[in-house]
DOFI-116410 format. One record per atom (N, C-alpha, C, O): x, y negated, z; atom name; residue in three letters. Coordinates in nm, 3 decimals. Example, Ala and Ser with C-alpha at 12.3 -4.5 7.8 and 13.67 -1.06 7.14 Angstrom:
<vovexs>
+---------+---------+---------+-------+--------+
|    east |   north |      up | atome | residu |
+---------+---------+---------+-------+--------+
|   1.319 |   0.569 |   0.780 |     N |    ALA |
|   1.230 |   0.450 |   0.780 |    CA |    ALA |
|   1.320 |   0.330 |   0.780 |     C |    ALA |
|   1.424 |   0.332 |   0.846 |     O |    ALA |
|   1.285 |   0.225 |   0.708 |     N |    SER |
|   1.367 |   0.106 |   0.714 |    CA |    SER |
|   1.290 |  -0.003 |   0.787 |     C |    SER |
|   1.341 |  -0.114 |   0.804 |     O |    SER |
+---------+---------+---------+-------+--------+
</vovexs>
This chain:
<vovexs>
+---------+---------+---------+-------+--------+
|    east |   north |      up | atome | residu |
+---------+---------+---------+-------+--------+
|   0.578 |  -0.327 |   0.884 |     N |    UNK |
|   0.548 |  -0.370 |   0.761 |    CA |    UNK |
|   0.633 |  -0.357 |   0.641 |     C |    UNK |
|   0.749 |  -0.399 |   0.652 |     O |    UNK |
|   0.600 |  -0.311 |   0.537 |     N |    UNK |
|   0.674 |  -0.264 |   0.412 |    CA |    UNK |
|   0.668 |  -0.383 |   0.317 |     C |    UNK |
|   0.558 |  -0.413 |   0.270 |     O |    UNK |
|   0.785 |  -0.461 |   0.281 |     N |    UNK |
|   0.808 |  -0.578 |   0.209 |    CA |    UNK |
|   0.892 |  -0.521 |   0.079 |     C |    UNK |
|   0.950 |  -0.412 |   0.083 |     O |    UNK |
|   0.892 |  -0.598 |  -0.025 |     N |    UNK |
|   0.990 |  -0.560 |  -0.130 |    CA |    UNK |
|   1.123 |  -0.555 |  -0.086 |     C |    UNK |
|   1.200 |  -0.475 |  -0.138 |     O |    UNK |
|   1.166 |  -0.639 |   0.013 |     N |    UNK |
|   1.303 |  -0.622 |   0.058 |    CA |    UNK |
|   1.323 |  -0.498 |   0.141 |     C |    UNK |
|   1.432 |  -0.442 |   0.131 |     O |    UNK |
|   1.238 |  -0.451 |   0.216 |     N |    UNK |
|   1.276 |  -0.314 |   0.272 |    CA |    UNK |
|   1.222 |  -0.200 |   0.206 |     C |    UNK |
|   1.238 |  -0.088 |   0.253 |     O |    UNK |
|   1.162 |  -0.218 |   0.107 |     N |    UNK |
|   1.110 |  -0.098 |   0.022 |    CA |    UNK |
|   1.189 |   0.003 |   0.006 |     C |    UNK |
|   1.151 |   0.119 |   0.016 |     O |    UNK |
|   1.320 |  -0.035 |  -0.025 |     N |    UNK |
|   1.409 |   0.089 |  -0.083 |    CA |    UNK |
|   1.447 |   0.161 |   0.059 |     C |    UNK |
|   1.485 |   0.277 |   0.049 |     O |    UNK |
|   1.443 |   0.114 |   0.169 |     N |    UNK |
|   1.450 |   0.199 |   0.294 |    CA |    UNK |
|   1.337 |   0.305 |   0.289 |     C |    UNK |
|   1.365 |   0.420 |   0.323 |     O |    UNK |
|   1.213 |   0.275 |   0.251 |     N |    UNK |
|   1.100 |   0.375 |   0.253 |    CA |    UNK |
|   1.129 |   0.460 |   0.136 |     C |    UNK |
|   1.096 |   0.578 |   0.142 |     O |    UNK |
|   1.191 |   0.410 |   0.024 |     N |    UNK |
|   1.213 |   0.527 |  -0.079 |    CA |    UNK |
|   1.320 |   0.614 |  -0.071 |     C |    UNK |
|   1.326 |   0.714 |  -0.142 |     O |    UNK |
|   1.420 |   0.579 |   0.024 |     N |    UNK |
|   1.506 |   0.664 |   0.076 |    CA |    UNK |
|   1.454 |   0.786 |   0.130 |     C |    UNK |
|   1.520 |   0.890 |   0.121 |     O |    UNK |
|   1.331 |   0.782 |   0.190 |     N |    UNK |
|   1.255 |   0.888 |   0.265 |    CA |    UNK |
|   1.183 |   0.976 |   0.160 |     C |    UNK |
|   1.187 |   1.099 |   0.155 |     O |    UNK |
|   1.116 |   0.889 |   0.074 |     N |    UNK |
|   1.019 |   0.956 |  -0.017 |    CA |    UNK |
|   1.081 |   1.038 |  -0.136 |     C |    UNK |
|   1.030 |   1.144 |  -0.171 |     O |    UNK |
|   1.191 |   0.985 |  -0.197 |     N |    UNK |
|   1.247 |   1.033 |  -0.313 |    CA |    UNK |
|   1.294 |   1.185 |  -0.318 |     C |    UNK |
|   1.276 |   1.262 |  -0.412 |     O |    UNK |
|   1.363 |   1.215 |  -0.190 |     N |    UNK |
|   1.410 |   1.351 |  -0.189 |    CA |    UNK |
|   1.310 |   1.474 |  -0.196 |     C |    UNK |
|   1.336 |   1.584 |  -0.244 |     O |    UNK |
|   1.188 |   1.435 |  -0.139 |     N |    UNK |
|   1.082 |   1.532 |  -0.151 |    CA |    UNK |
|   1.023 |   1.528 |  -0.308 |     C |    UNK |
|   0.983 |   1.631 |  -0.360 |     O |    UNK |
|   1.022 |   1.415 |  -0.371 |     N |    UNK |
|   0.980 |   1.419 |  -0.506 |    CA |    UNK |
|   1.080 |   1.514 |  -0.573 |     C |    UNK |
|   1.040 |   1.617 |  -0.629 |     O |    UNK |
|   1.215 |   1.478 |  -0.568 |     N |    UNK |
|   1.304 |   1.563 |  -0.645 |    CA |    UNK |
|   1.302 |   1.683 |  -0.615 |     C |    UNK |
|   1.327 |   1.757 |  -0.710 |     O |    UNK |
|   1.275 |   1.750 |  -0.484 |     N |    UNK |
|   1.264 |   1.878 |  -0.444 |    CA |    UNK |
|   1.164 |   1.948 |  -0.501 |     C |    UNK |
|   1.180 |   2.065 |  -0.535 |     O |    UNK |
|   1.045 |   1.879 |  -0.517 |     N |    UNK |
|   0.926 |   1.937 |  -0.588 |    CA |    UNK |
|   0.959 |   1.962 |  -0.735 |     C |    UNK |
|   0.928 |   2.067 |  -0.791 |     O |    UNK |
|   1.028 |   1.855 |  -0.800 |     N |    UNK |
|   1.058 |   1.868 |  -0.949 |    CA |    UNK |
|   1.145 |   1.998 |  -0.978 |     C |    UNK |
|   1.128 |   2.079 |  -1.069 |     O |    UNK |
|   1.245 |   2.002 |  -0.877 |     N |    UNK |
|   1.333 |   2.128 |  -0.879 |    CA |    UNK |
|   1.293 |   2.251 |  -0.894 |     C |    UNK |
|   1.329 |   2.337 |  -0.975 |     O |    UNK |
|   1.189 |   2.253 |  -0.779 |     N |    UNK |
|   1.095 |   2.385 |  -0.773 |    CA |    UNK |
|   1.007 |   2.412 |  -0.905 |     C |    UNK |
|   1.019 |   2.514 |  -0.972 |     O |    UNK |
|   0.926 |   2.318 |  -0.932 |     N |    UNK |
|   0.836 |   2.337 |  -1.044 |    CA |    UNK |
|   0.908 |   2.347 |  -1.174 |     C |    UNK |
|   0.874 |   2.430 |  -1.258 |     O |    UNK |
|   0.993 |   2.277 |  -1.190 |     N |    UNK |
|   1.056 |   2.271 |  -1.328 |    CA |    UNK |
|   1.191 |   2.363 |  -1.345 |     C |    UNK |
|   1.237 |   2.382 |  -1.458 |     O |    UNK |
|   1.241 |   2.411 |  -1.246 |     N |    UNK |
|   1.369 |   2.491 |  -1.247 |    CA |    UNK |
|   1.489 |   2.402 |  -1.280 |     C |    UNK |
|   1.581 |   2.443 |  -1.350 |     O |    UNK |
|   1.486 |   2.284 |  -1.230 |     N |    UNK |
|   1.600 |   2.177 |  -1.254 |    CA |    UNK |
|   1.692 |   2.187 |  -1.144 |     C |    UNK |
|   1.656 |   2.230 |  -1.035 |     O |    UNK |
|   1.824 |   2.145 |  -1.173 |     N |    UNK |
|   1.895 |   2.104 |  -1.062 |    CA |    UNK |
|   1.889 |   1.971 |  -1.029 |     C |    UNK |
|   1.843 |   1.887 |  -1.106 |     O |    UNK |
|   1.943 |   1.940 |  -0.897 |     N |    UNK |
|   1.910 |   1.801 |  -0.835 |    CA |    UNK |
|   1.935 |   1.690 |  -0.926 |     C |    UNK |
|   1.855 |   1.598 |  -0.938 |     O |    UNK |
|   2.063 |   1.697 |  -1.002 |     N |    UNK |
|   2.088 |   1.589 |  -1.096 |    CA |    UNK |
|   1.973 |   1.548 |  -1.208 |     C |    UNK |
|   1.929 |   1.435 |  -1.230 |     O |    UNK |
|   1.938 |   1.669 |  -1.271 |     N |    UNK |
|   1.829 |   1.664 |  -1.358 |    CA |    UNK |
|   1.704 |   1.612 |  -1.310 |     C |    UNK |
|   1.643 |   1.524 |  -1.370 |     O |    UNK |
|   1.662 |   1.672 |  -1.193 |     N |    UNK |
|   1.530 |   1.603 |  -1.134 |    CA |    UNK |
|   1.533 |   1.457 |  -1.105 |     C |    UNK |
|   1.440 |   1.383 |  -1.138 |     O |    UNK |
|   1.643 |   1.415 |  -1.042 |     N |    UNK |
|   1.672 |   1.274 |  -1.016 |    CA |    UNK |
|   1.664 |   1.191 |  -1.136 |     C |    UNK |
|   1.603 |   1.085 |  -1.139 |     O |    UNK |
|   1.729 |   1.243 |  -1.236 |     N |    UNK |
|   1.728 |   1.155 |  -1.351 |    CA |    UNK |
|   1.585 |   1.143 |  -1.415 |     C |    UNK |
|   1.546 |   1.036 |  -1.462 |     O |    UNK |
|   1.512 |   1.250 |  -1.416 |     N |    UNK |
|   1.363 |   1.248 |  -1.453 |    CA |    UNK |
|   1.280 |   1.142 |  -1.379 |     C |    UNK |
|   1.196 |   1.070 |  -1.433 |     O |    UNK |
|   1.313 |   1.140 |  -1.252 |     N |    UNK |
|   1.245 |   1.046 |  -1.165 |    CA |    UNK |
|   1.285 |   0.913 |  -1.170 |     C |    UNK |
|   1.201 |   0.823 |  -1.176 |     O |    UNK |
|   1.411 |   0.890 |  -1.169 |     N |    UNK |
|   1.442 |   0.746 |  -1.174 |    CA |    UNK |
|   1.414 |   0.675 |  -1.316 |     C |    UNK |
|   1.396 |   0.554 |  -1.326 |     O |    UNK |
|   1.414 |   0.766 |  -1.426 |     N |    UNK |
|   1.392 |   0.699 |  -1.561 |    CA |    UNK |
|   1.218 |   0.706 |  -1.585 |     C |    UNK |
|   1.171 |   0.674 |  -1.695 |     O |    UNK |
|   1.142 |   0.744 |  -1.489 |     N |    UNK |
|   0.993 |   0.742 |  -1.508 |    CA |    UNK |
|   0.927 |   0.610 |  -1.488 |     C |    UNK |
|   0.980 |   0.514 |  -1.432 |     O |    UNK |
|   0.796 |   0.612 |  -1.544 |     N |    UNK |
|   0.717 |   0.495 |  -1.498 |    CA |    UNK |
|   0.664 |   0.512 |  -1.363 |     C |    UNK |
|   0.639 |   0.410 |  -1.300 |     O |    UNK |
|   0.644 |   0.621 |  -1.312 |     N |    UNK |
|   0.616 |   0.649 |  -1.170 |    CA |    UNK |
|   0.724 |   0.575 |  -1.085 |     C |    UNK |
|   0.691 |   0.496 |  -0.997 |     O |    UNK |
|   0.836 |   0.598 |  -1.110 |     N |    UNK |
|   0.929 |   0.535 |  -1.007 |    CA |    UNK |
|   0.928 |   0.383 |  -1.037 |     C |    UNK |
|   0.930 |   0.302 |  -0.945 |     O |    UNK |
|   0.925 |   0.348 |  -1.156 |     N |    UNK |
|   0.922 |   0.212 |  -1.190 |    CA |    UNK |
|   0.818 |   0.141 |  -1.101 |     C |    UNK |
|   0.845 |   0.042 |  -1.033 |     O |    UNK |
|   0.698 |   0.199 |  -1.108 |     N |    UNK |
|   0.597 |   0.134 |  -1.032 |    CA |    UNK |
|   0.611 |   0.159 |  -0.871 |     C |    UNK |
|   0.564 |   0.078 |  -0.791 |     O |    UNK |
|   0.671 |   0.259 |  -0.834 |     N |    UNK |
|   0.702 |   0.296 |  -0.701 |    CA |    UNK |
|   0.797 |   0.177 |  -0.638 |     C |    UNK |
|   0.787 |   0.131 |  -0.524 |     O |    UNK |
|   0.882 |   0.141 |  -0.730 |     N |    UNK |
|   0.968 |   0.033 |  -0.676 |    CA |    UNK |
|   0.915 |  -0.104 |  -0.654 |     C |    UNK |
|   0.981 |  -0.191 |  -0.599 |     O |    UNK |
|   0.778 |  -0.124 |  -0.705 |     N |    UNK |
|   0.714 |  -0.253 |  -0.689 |    CA |    UNK |
|   0.612 |  -0.231 |  -0.555 |     C |    UNK |
|   0.520 |  -0.149 |  -0.554 |     O |    UNK |
|   0.646 |  -0.317 |  -0.449 |     N |    UNK |
|   0.587 |  -0.299 |  -0.320 |    CA |    UNK |
|   0.435 |  -0.314 |  -0.336 |     C |    UNK |
|   0.359 |  -0.248 |  -0.265 |     O |    UNK |
|   0.391 |  -0.398 |  -0.425 |     N |    UNK |
|   0.263 |  -0.425 |  -0.447 |    CA |    UNK |
|   0.167 |  -0.329 |  -0.505 |     C |    UNK |
|   0.045 |  -0.343 |  -0.496 |     O |    UNK |
|   0.233 |  -0.222 |  -0.570 |     N |    UNK |
|   0.142 |  -0.114 |  -0.606 |    CA |    UNK |
|   0.102 |  -0.013 |  -0.499 |     C |    UNK |
|   0.013 |   0.070 |  -0.516 |     O |    UNK |
|   0.177 |  -0.027 |  -0.381 |     N |    UNK |
|   0.145 |   0.054 |  -0.264 |    CA |    UNK |
|   0.158 |   0.196 |  -0.293 |     C |    UNK |
|   0.108 |   0.279 |  -0.217 |     O |    UNK |
|   0.223 |   0.230 |  -0.400 |     N |    UNK |
|   0.232 |   0.383 |  -0.428 |    CA |    UNK |
|   0.337 |   0.450 |  -0.320 |     C |    UNK |
|   0.350 |   0.572 |  -0.323 |     O |    UNK |
|   0.405 |   0.381 |  -0.236 |     N |    UNK |
|   0.476 |   0.443 |  -0.152 |    CA |    UNK |
|   0.386 |   0.486 |  -0.023 |     C |    UNK |
|   0.445 |   0.533 |   0.074 |     O |    UNK |
|   0.267 |   0.473 |  -0.022 |     N |    UNK |
|   0.178 |   0.520 |   0.061 |    CA |    UNK |
|   0.143 |   0.651 |   0.034 |     C |    UNK |
|   0.094 |   0.713 |   0.128 |     O |    UNK |
|   0.158 |   0.722 |  -0.097 |     N |    UNK |
|   0.133 |   0.839 |  -0.119 |    CA |    UNK |
|   0.247 |   0.929 |  -0.061 |     C |    UNK |
|   0.356 |   0.884 |  -0.025 |     O |    UNK |
|   0.211 |   1.064 |  -0.055 |     N |    UNK |
|   0.297 |   1.157 |  -0.009 |    CA |    UNK |
|   0.406 |   1.216 |  -0.131 |     C |    UNK |
|   0.371 |   1.225 |  -0.249 |     O |    UNK |
|   0.511 |   1.245 |  -0.093 |     N |    UNK |
|   0.615 |   1.297 |  -0.200 |    CA |    UNK |
|   0.520 |   1.414 |  -0.289 |     C |    UNK |
|   0.539 |   1.416 |  -0.411 |     O |    UNK |
|   0.448 |   1.484 |  -0.247 |     N |    UNK |
|   0.387 |   1.577 |  -0.322 |    CA |    UNK |
|   0.278 |   1.520 |  -0.416 |     C |    UNK |
|   0.258 |   1.571 |  -0.526 |     O |    UNK |
|   0.204 |   1.409 |  -0.371 |     N |    UNK |
|   0.121 |   1.340 |  -0.464 |    CA |    UNK |
|   0.186 |   1.259 |  -0.557 |     C |    UNK |
|   0.133 |   1.234 |  -0.665 |     O |    UNK |
|   0.306 |   1.213 |  -0.525 |     N |    UNK |
|   0.396 |   1.129 |  -0.638 |    CA |    UNK |
|   0.452 |   1.233 |  -0.727 |     C |    UNK |
|   0.461 |   1.206 |  -0.846 |     O |    UNK |
|   0.489 |   1.345 |  -0.686 |     N |    UNK |
|   0.536 |   1.440 |  -0.776 |    CA |    UNK |
|   0.439 |   1.481 |  -0.879 |     C |    UNK |
|   0.470 |   1.492 |  -0.998 |     O |    UNK |
|   0.312 |   1.505 |  -0.830 |     N |    UNK |
|   0.206 |   1.539 |  -0.906 |    CA |    UNK |
|   0.197 |   1.429 |  -1.019 |     C |    UNK |
|   0.191 |   1.460 |  -1.138 |     O |    UNK |
|   0.196 |   1.305 |  -0.976 |     N |    UNK |
|   0.185 |   1.212 |  -1.087 |    CA |    UNK |
|   0.303 |   1.214 |  -1.183 |     C |    UNK |
|   0.290 |   1.192 |  -1.303 |     O |    UNK |
|   0.407 |   1.238 |  -1.129 |     N |    UNK |
|   0.523 |   1.248 |  -1.230 |    CA |    UNK |
|   0.514 |   1.363 |  -1.321 |     C |    UNK |
|   0.536 |   1.351 |  -1.441 |     O |    UNK |
|   0.480 |   1.482 |  -1.260 |     N |    UNK |
|   0.440 |   1.591 |  -1.367 |    CA |    UNK |
|   0.337 |   1.550 |  -1.462 |     C |    UNK |
|   0.344 |   1.585 |  -1.580 |     O |    UNK |
|   0.246 |   1.480 |  -1.419 |     N |    UNK |
|   0.147 |   1.435 |  -1.521 |    CA |    UNK |
|   0.214 |   1.358 |  -1.630 |     C |    UNK |
|   0.218 |   1.394 |  -1.747 |     O |    UNK |
|   0.268 |   1.247 |  -1.581 |     N |    UNK |
|   0.364 |   1.173 |  -1.680 |    CA |    UNK |
|   0.451 |   1.235 |  -1.767 |     C |    UNK |
|   0.471 |   1.193 |  -1.881 |     O |    UNK |
|   0.512 |   1.351 |  -1.714 |     N |    UNK |
|   0.615 |   1.421 |  -1.810 |    CA |    UNK |
|   0.530 |   1.512 |  -1.884 |     C |    UNK |
|   0.566 |   1.528 |  -2.001 |     O |    UNK |
|   0.429 |   1.574 |  -1.849 |     N |    UNK |
|   0.354 |   1.683 |  -1.939 |    CA |    UNK |
|   0.272 |   1.606 |  -2.037 |     C |    UNK |
|   0.268 |   1.654 |  -2.150 |     O |    UNK |
|   0.203 |   1.491 |  -2.015 |     N |    UNK |
|   0.105 |   1.422 |  -2.102 |    CA |    UNK |
|   0.142 |   1.288 |  -2.146 |     C |    UNK |
|   0.081 |   1.230 |  -2.235 |     O |    UNK |
|   0.249 |   1.233 |  -2.081 |     N |    UNK |
|   0.286 |   1.101 |  -2.134 |    CA |    UNK |
|   0.183 |   0.998 |  -2.084 |     C |    UNK |
|   0.179 |   0.885 |  -2.133 |     O |    UNK |
|   0.097 |   1.037 |  -1.985 |     N |    UNK |
|  -0.008 |   0.916 |  -1.939 |    CA |    UNK |
|  -0.003 |   0.945 |  -1.785 |     C |    UNK |
|   0.052 |   1.050 |  -1.752 |     O |    UNK |
|  -0.050 |   0.867 |  -1.692 |     N |    UNK |
|  -0.067 |   0.868 |  -1.566 |    CA |    UNK |
|  -0.201 |   0.836 |  -1.525 |     C |    UNK |
|  -0.245 |   0.727 |  -1.561 |     O |    UNK |
|  -0.278 |   0.917 |  -1.451 |     N |    UNK |
|  -0.418 |   0.875 |  -1.387 |    CA |    UNK |
|  -0.391 |   0.819 |  -1.249 |     C |    UNK |
|  -0.378 |   0.896 |  -1.155 |     O |    UNK |
|  -0.384 |   0.686 |  -1.234 |     N |    UNK |
|  -0.328 |   0.646 |  -1.107 |    CA |    UNK |
|  -0.442 |   0.651 |  -1.020 |     C |    UNK |
|  -0.550 |   0.614 |  -1.066 |     O |    UNK |
|  -0.431 |   0.705 |  -0.864 |     N |    UNK |
|  -0.520 |   0.701 |  -0.790 |    CA |    UNK |
|  -0.590 |   0.565 |  -0.774 |     C |    UNK |
|  -0.529 |   0.458 |  -0.776 |     O |    UNK |
|  -0.740 |   0.579 |  -0.755 |     N |    UNK |
|  -0.819 |   0.462 |  -0.746 |    CA |    UNK |
|  -0.793 |   0.385 |  -0.621 |     C |    UNK |
|  -0.796 |   0.262 |  -0.623 |     O |    UNK |
|  -0.766 |   0.453 |  -0.508 |     N |    UNK |
|  -0.741 |   0.386 |  -0.370 |    CA |    UNK |
|  -0.645 |   0.289 |  -0.372 |     C |    UNK |
|  -0.645 |   0.203 |  -0.284 |     O |    UNK |
|  -0.551 |   0.290 |  -0.470 |     N |    UNK |
|  -0.422 |   0.191 |  -0.481 |    CA |    UNK |
|  -0.471 |   0.050 |  -0.500 |     C |    UNK |
|  -0.390 |  -0.043 |  -0.510 |     O |    UNK |
+---------+---------+---------+-------+--------+
</vovexs>
């Protein structure tokens, strides 16, 4: 069971995939991609266990981040 206390262990497995997608899609280096992720609304919400965003795949989370970066808005999945 994921709790707020152990959520960061889960994030340690999810964030490299998100960063990898950003690097590929946007031609960024790892530091640039990580900075975009960690400063994003997507990551802020991902850090909150009750949002259940950690259920999504790194690809789905990267898609949400792309949307945030491109449009400034995020269409959150309804199933959350």
